[in-house]
N, C-alpha and C positions, 0 to 999 in steps of 0.2 A: 390264545386265539379265541376270538369272539364267535360263538355259535350263531348261525342264522336262525332267527325266530320264525316259526310258522304262523301264518295268519289263520287262526282257528275259526274265523267267521266265514271263510270261503268254503263253498261246497265242492266236494271232490267225488266224482263218479265212482261208485263202488266196483272194485274188481271182483267179478263173479266167476269163480272157477267152475261152478256148477249152475249153468244157466241154460234155459231152453229158448229156442227161436221157433215159434209155431206159426205156420201159414194159416191165415184166416181170410174168409171172403164173405160178402153179403150183398144185399140189394143195392147198397150205396157204392159198391166197388166197380160197377160197370164192366163186369166180366174179368177184372184183374183180381189180384189178391194182395192182402196186407200181411203184416207180420207182427206178432206179439213177442216182446222180449220178457222173459220171466225168470227171476232168480229163484232157485230152490235151496232151502236150508234144511239139513237133516242131520241131527246129532243124536238120533235115537239108537237104542241098542240093536246090534246086528241081527239078533235072533227074533226081533219083533217085526210084525207087519202093521205099521201104524196107519191110522187115518191121515187125511190131508187137511191142513188148515189153509184156506185161501184168503189172502189179505187184499182188499180193494181200496185204493186211495181216492183222494179228492181232486178237485180242480187245481191245476198247476203243480201237481205233486207227481211222485214216481216211486218205484220200488224202494229206494233208499230211505224214504220217509218213515218206513215201518221198522227200520233196523233195530231200534231199541226194544222192540217187542220180541225179537228173534231168540235171545237167550232162554227165556222161559218157555216159549212155545215149541222151539225146535228140539228141545231135549225129549219131548214126549210125542211130537207129531212131525210129519213132513210138512214144511211150510212153503207155500208158493206165493211169491211177491211179483205179480205182473206189473209192467208199465201199461196202463190202459192206452188204447189206440189214441194217438195224438200227443202222447207224453213220453218223456224219457227216451229209451232206445227202441220203442215200438214205432211202427210206420206212421206217417202223417194221417191226420183226420180227414176222411172223405167229406165232401159237402153234404149237408143235411143229416149228419149223424145224430142218432137219438139214443135214449136210455136203452131201448130195446135192441139197438144195434150193438152197443157195448155188451149187453147180456148175451147176444148171439156169439160175439167173439169169445167170451168166457166159456160158453158151452162147447164151442169148437176146440178150445185149448184143453179143457178137461177131457174131452173124448180122445184127442190126440195123445195125451199123456197117460191115458188108460186108468184114470182115477175113478174108483167105484163108490167111495164114501168121502164126502167133503163137508167141512164145517166152514161156512161163510163168516168172515169177520170184516166189517166194513165201516168206513167213516165218510161223511159228507156226500159227494157225488157217488162214491162207491156204495153208500148205503142205499141210494135209489136203485142202483144196478142190482144190488143184493135182493132188494124187495122184488124187482122184476123177475129175477131168477127163481126166487122162492115161490112166487105165486104160479109158476109154471108147473109145479108138482113134479119136478124131476127126481127120480129115485135115488140119485147120487147125493142129494143134499140132505145132510144129517141134522144140521142146525144153522141158526143165523144169530150173530152177535153184532149189535150196532153201537159203535162207540163214538157218539157225537154225530147228530144228523139234524136236518131241518124238517119238521113235519110238513111245512109248505115253503119251498124256496121262493115262490112268487111273493108270498106275504112277507117273508123275512127280508129278502134282498131286493125285491122289485123297485122300491123307491130310490135305490142307489145305482141301479144298473147303467143308466145313462152316464153318470159320473165315472163309473168304473170302466166303461167302454172307452171313454175319452182318455183316461189314464193309460189303458193298455195299448190303444192304437195311436198314441202320440209318439213323438220323436224319441229316439234312444231306446233303452230297455224299459218299455212301458209296463211289462209284467212285473218286473222288480219294483218299479215305482208304485204300482198298485199294491203289491204285497207289502211294501214298507208302510204305506199310508193306512192300510187296513189291518196291519198286524196287531195293534193293541185290542181291537174289537174281535179278533180271532183268538188271541192267546190270553187275554185278560192280564192279570198281574202275576202270572205264574212263572214266567221265564225271565232270565237275565237279559240285559241288552245285547250281550254277545250271542246268546241263543236266538234272539229276535233277528239279528243280522244274518246268522247262518240260515235261518228259515227263509228270509227274504232273498238271499243269494240262491238257495236251492229252488225256490219257486220261480225265480227269475230265469232259470234255464228252460222253462216251458215256452213253446212257441206262442207268440201273441195271437196268431190265427186260431189256435186250438182254444185258448182261454176265451177269446172273444166269441167263438162259436158256442162255448158252454154258456156264457152270459146270455146270449140271444135265445138259448133254449129254455132258460129258467122261468121267464114269465108264463110259459105254458104249463108249468109244473106246480100244481097246488098240493102235491103230496103223492105218495105211492098210489097207483091207480086202484088197486083192489087189495088193501091190506087184510081184509077179512078172508081172502083166499089163501093166505099163507098157512100151510099145514105143519111146518116144521117147528120144533122148539125154538123160541126166540128170546134173546136177552137184550134189553135196553140198558146200556151204561150211560149215565147222565151226570152232569155237573151238579154237585150238591151245595156248594158254597154260595153265599149271596153275591150278586153281580156287583163288581167294583169298578166297572169301566163306564166312563161317561158316554151317553148315547151319541154324542157328537163324533165319537171315534169309530163309527161303523160297528157298533156292538151287534154281533151276529148271533149271540146266544138266544135260542128260542124260548118262549114262555113255557114254564114247566107244565102248565095246564094243557097246552097244545100237544106236548109230548105224551102226557098221560092219556089224552083222548086217542092219540094214535096207538098207543100201547093197548088200550082197552079194545081196539078194533082187531087186534091180533090175538086169537084165542089161545089161552094158556101161557101167554108171554110173561117174562119176569122183568124185574126192574131193580137196578142197584145203583147207588150213588158213589161217586168218588169226590174227594175234598178239593174241588176245582171251581174257579169262578170264570172259566174259559168256555168258549164254544168248542174249540178244537182239542178236546180232552185226549184224543189219541196221541197228540203231539206234546201236550203239556204234562200229562200224567201217564206216560207209556207203561211204567212199572205197575201202577195201580190197575190200569185198564187190562194189561196183559194177564195179570194175576186173576182178575175176575173172569176174563174170557176163558182162561185155561181151566179154572175151576168148573165153569159152566160146561165146557166141552167135555171134560173128563166125566162129569155126571151123566151127560147125554151118551157119551161113548160107552160108559159102563152099563147104562140102561139098555142100549141097543144090543150089546154083546149078550147080556143076560136073556133078552127076548129071543135072540137067535138060538140060544142053547136049549130053550124050552121045547 
């Protein structure tokens, strides 16, 4: 009897036995309320009271895109993987949504879940949201780790946005079409063709309206608004291998000098490289990135605990 082969390139929504659905509302909701869907992973020892690690994804992504990070992080910390508003199983994106609005959603979720000390870990769009949260000086933010981000989305992506909008808003699954055509410039040479197809299918589940709204937001973003106001310990994880992608394939990796300037504007921040030639290092090198993030969070966690005991 011949066994049926599973197409491993297809994206399958993760069954989440331990997930939260949190009501959120803001200025864009017109008196109504939205909802954040958030997966929680916790494999910590039962006698511990661990901090929380909050993972914030990028455009056209969702909680499942962080799955490879979970084994390392969730053994030591409670891990929250929300679908940002407009993506995954969270509610649709209201008109005119901004980085500050996404940050407001996250603040409401953290308050609803009663978390008192949280380590932000973010990539791409999520990194801009993390910066917005960090510069608000909230006492529950213990640290921030940025694994792949653009110092200036406008500078890096602005020349392509009209093309990308045409792809996304065209007939058929425009988001998957855009994801396919831009994937080499996102992932570099680090992933197999099967992995590239999986990512295109996963990103293709995002609503075209949400992706287009994000694209229209990017020209107004030249970088985090006030990085000098970030008070928490911050780690930049960056790609360290030479760029191997032709510029014609929408190479999205920012210049190292631009990232260094951003890092220098965040007082006391750290910098570590992983052996990647990709922009989306959180996707191409999840084990390396998770290892660096965990080591950083554990150092900060230990320092905070020691200070509280003094």
